[in-house]
N, C-alpha and C positions, 0 to 999 in steps of 0.2 A: 504494500500500500504506500502510495506516495505521501511524503510528509507535508502536512498542511501548514501554510504560512499566512501571515496577515495579508489581506488583499491590498495591493498597492494602488489599485484603481479606486474609484469612488464607490464605497459600499452603499452609500445613500441612494444610489440608483436602484437598489434592490428593494427599497421600501414601497409597499403597496398598501392600498386601503385595508386589506384584510390583515396583513401582519402588523400594521400600525394599530388596528383595532385590538388584535390579540395582545399586543404589548401593553397597551393602555389598560385593558381589562385585567391582565395578569398583575400589573403593578397596583391597580386599585385594590385588589384583594388583600395584598400584604400591607397596604397603607392605611387600611381601615381598622378592622378588628384587632390584628396583631399589634398595631401601634397603641391601642387602648390597653391591651394586656401588658405591654411594656410599662406603661404609666402606672397600672395597678401594681405590678411587681415592684416597681421603684418605690411606690408609696408604702407597700408592705415592709420593705427593707429600710424605710425611713431615709431614703437617699436625699442628698442635698440637690438643689436645683442644678448645680454644675454637674454632679454625677448623673442625673437623669438626662441632661442634654448630651453628655458624653455618650451615654448608652444609645440614645436615639440616633445620634450622628454616626456612631461606629457601625451599627448593624445595617443601616440603610446606605450609607456612603460606600462601605466596602462590599456589601452585598450587591449594590448596583455596579460597582467597578468590576466585580467578579463576572457578572453577566455580560458586560460590555466586552471585556477582554476574551472570554471564552467563546462568545458568539462570533467575534471577528477572527479569532484564531482557527477554530475548527469548522466554521461555516455550518454549524448545526444549532438548533434552538436550545442550547444549554442556558437556562435562565437562572440568574442569581437572586439571592435573597437571604433570609435568615430563618432559622427553625421556629415555626409557630408553636409546635408542641414543646420545643425547648423553652420558649418564653412562658408557656402555661405551667411547665414544670418548675421554673424558677419563681413563679408567683407564690409557690408554697415553700420555697427554700431561702429567699433573700433575707428573711427575718432570722434564720438560724445560723448565719455566718456573718462575720465582719465584712466590710466592703473589700478590703485587700484579700481576704480569704476567698471571696467570690471570684475576684480577678484571677487568683491562683488556680481555682477550679476550672475556669474558662480556658486558661492556658493549657492545662493538662488535658482537657477535652480535645482541644485542637491538635495537640501532639499525638493523642491516641488515634484520631481520625487520619492524620498523616501517616502513621505507622501502618494502619490497616491498608491504606492506599499503596504504600511502597512495597508491602509484602505481596500484593496481588490477591489476597484472600477473597476480597469482595468480587473481583472479576471471575474467579473460579466458581463461586457460588451462583452468580447470575447466569453464567454460561450453562450451568447444569439444569436450569429451569426452562421448560418448553415455553415458546412464545405465547401459546394459547393460555397458559397459566398466568403469565405476566399480564396479558391483556385482560383476563378475568379479574385479576387482583386490582388492576386500575379501575375497571368497571365498578367493582364493589366499593372502592375508595371514593369515587366521585358520586355514586348514587345518592349518598346522604346529602350532599350539597345540592344536587338537582332537585331532590324531593322537597327541600326547604322552599322551593319556589311556591308551592301550594299554600302553606301557612303564611308566607310573606305576602302573597297576593291577597289573601284573606284579610290580613292585618292592614295592608295599604291598598285597598281596592282601586282607587283612582290611579295611583302611580303604577301599580302592578298590572292593572287591566289595560291601560294605554300602552305600556311597554310590551305586553303580550300580543296585543292586536298589531302593533307595529312590527313585531318579530314575524308574525305569520304573513302579513301583507308584503313585507320586503322579501321574505323567503319565496313567496308565490310569484311576485311580479318583477323582481330585480335580481340580476346576476352580478351586477357590478358593486352594489352596496352591501357590505356585510350585515346580515340580519341581526347579529349580536350587537354590533355597534349602533345600529338604528334603535334597538330596544333600550340599550344603556343610555343613549343620548336623550331619548324621549323620557326615560325614567328620571334622569337628572333634571331636565327642564321642568317636568311636572312637579318634582319635589321642591325645586327652588321657588316656583310660583305658588305652590299650595301650602308651604310651611315656612315658618320663620326659624332660620337656623342661626344659632349663636356662633359667630365667627370672630369674635373679639380675641385679641391676643392675650388678654388677661395680665398685661404688664410684665410678661416674661422677658428678661433681658437676654441679649446675645452674649454667649460665653464661648471663647475660642476653645476647641477641643484640645485636650492635653493628655500626655501619657500617664497611665495609672500603674502603680507599683503593686505586684502580686505578693501574696504570702502563701507558701505551699504547706499543706498539712495532709497527713494520711487520711483523715476524715473527709477532707475536701476532695481528695482523689476518689475515694470509695463511694461516697454518697452524693457527690456533685459532678466531678469530672467524667467518670466512666458512664454513669447513667445519662448525662447530657450527650456524650458522644454516641451512645447507643440510640438515643432518640433522633439525633441528626441522621445517622446512618439508616435507621429503619423507617423514619417518617418522611425524610426528604431525599436522601441519596437513592434508596431503593425504588420509591415511586417515580422519581425523576428519570433514572436510568431505564426503568420499566416503560415509562411513557415514550422515551426515545426509541427503545427497541420495538415497542408496539407500533410506532409510526414508521418502521422500517429504516430508521437511522442506524448507524454503526458507531455508537458512542465510545470514546476512549475511556473506559471505566476507571482504569488505574489512575489516569491523569486527573479525571474529574474528582475522585476521592482524595488524591494527594493534594491537589491545588485547593480543594475545600478545606483541608487541614491547614495548609499554609495561610490562607486567608482568615481562617478562624483564629489562629494564633495571633496574627496581626491585629485583628479586630479586638481580641481580648485585652490587649495593652491600651486600648482606647475606651475600655469599659463595656464592650459588647460581648455577648455570649458566643457568637459564631457568625460566619458569612460563608455560604455554601450554595450548591445547586438546590433550587427550591422545587419540591416535587409537584405541587399543584400548578404552580406558575409554568413549569416546563411542560406539563400536560396540555395547558392551554395554548402555549406558543407552538407546540409540536403538532397540534391537531389539524384536521382538514380545514377548519375555519380560518386558518392562518394563510391560506392561499397556496401558490405553487410551492412544492416541497423544497426546491433548491433555494427559495428566498425566505423560508420561515425563520431562519436565524435572525433576521432583522427584527422580528417580534421580540426576541430576547434582548436585542440591542436597545430597542425603544424602551422596554421595561427597565433595563439597567440605567438608562439615562434619567428616567423619571425617579427611580429610587435614589440615585446619586444626588439629584437636585433636592429631593425631599430631605435627604440626610443633612445637607448644608442648611436648609431653611426649616428644619423640623420644628424649631422653637417657635416659629410663626404659623406653621401649617397645622400643627396638632389641634388647636382649638376648633378648626373646621372639621377635622376628622371626628372629633369628639361629638360634634353636633349631628352627625349622620345617624338616623335610626338603625337599630340592629336589623330590622326587617329589610331595610333597603340594602344593607351589606349582603344579606342572604339572597336577595333578589339578583344582585350583580353576579354573585358566585354561581347561582343556578343557571342563569342564561349563558354564562361563559363556558360552562362545562357540559352543556347539552350535547354538542357534537362529539366531545371526548367520550361521553357515556355511550353514544350511539355506535361510534366506530369501534370502541373497545368490546362491546357486546357482540358485534359482528365478527371481529377477529377471534374472540374467545370461544364462540359457540357455533361458528359456521362450519367448522371441520368435523370429521368423525374420528380422529385419532385419539383425542384426549377429552371426551365429553365429561366424564366423571371428575377428572382432575380440574378442569375449568370450573365446574360447578362447585367443587370443594374450595377452590381459591376464592371464588366469588362470595360464597357464604361466609367464610372466615373473615374476609376483608370487610364485608359490609357489617359484620358484628361489632367492629370497633372495640374489641376486647384486647387488652394487653396483659402480658405476663412477664415478670422479671424486667420491667422497663423496656420490653420489646413489643412493638406495636402490632396490631392486627395485620397490616399489609405484609410484614415480614413473615408472620406465621402462615399467612395465606400462601406465600411463595414456598415455604417449607413443606406444608402439608400437601399442597398441590403437586409439587415436584415428587414427593414421596409416593403419592398415588400414581403419578405418571410413570415412575421408574419401577414400580412393583406391580400394582394391580393392572395397569393398562400397558405394560411393557410389551 
């Protein structure tokens, strides 16, 4: 295989309406709910304003930079971000460690991810799993997000109803305009005109990001560093690589994991828990709604640019994110993942070679049950692969 290099021509020529739409939607997902969880976790740990701003800057700036560089380097939609499940985990942990011990745990987590990438363990595991199982795992993973469309529309009938109508109309009558972008645009405009959103900055001052000093402890490594790394690998790397495989890309798994480790270590010194391939965002940018397959990488590039800018101006943008209703965030996610769910179900269940394995992976993934800090998508791959290699061999 030829070595991929940065495109010396203008990659902006590969931007289309569809990959632009996918990039914007993918970035919106991680700029809404996850940003609020970061703020909640910071409040739980009694972080100072400076520490909170450092955290927001680190995960979005370096997560965006990761996506930009990886997309341009490999020309496939490797989308950067930070671990949403990792932030949710930290919301319960920030009060149990000092700030410097948290930073130490983040550093050790990044090093662990780097070592997993360098040894190639993750690559061997993924290659052992049939593509039907990977596609079914992804289908189970996104089903929960798509199903939330129904209660979201019920809670916000005007916004959701108009967005749904626009989605169907554009799908039926237009091939040039992405239906998802039309739905999201209509939803945003309807929300802005129908509700009063509090977008004041709250007097938050700008603080220049600074390096944070870590403190390493055995307890931090065992109860924070390793579990956080497992969450990143299972909830982001595995679904992200699975989404790329499911869309018939050939992702450089070892490099993706290793570079995720390097970026996570760098991010930790600025107060963030990680910066890595983002599973859900990669699924959106790699899907059919992102347009021509050879140009889908620009969706990841667009998403990365948005995240990077958000990281720089997070101290001003956060109040607007806080003002968005949760049902609206669910609405965006549901529309964004419809095509991902459709294509994953087709690839997982259209063949006759691994029907039981695909069904096993789908059921385990949709259960959203985790054991030993290992998420349902990883168990879905494990059990699906075992059934494929034993029962359906």
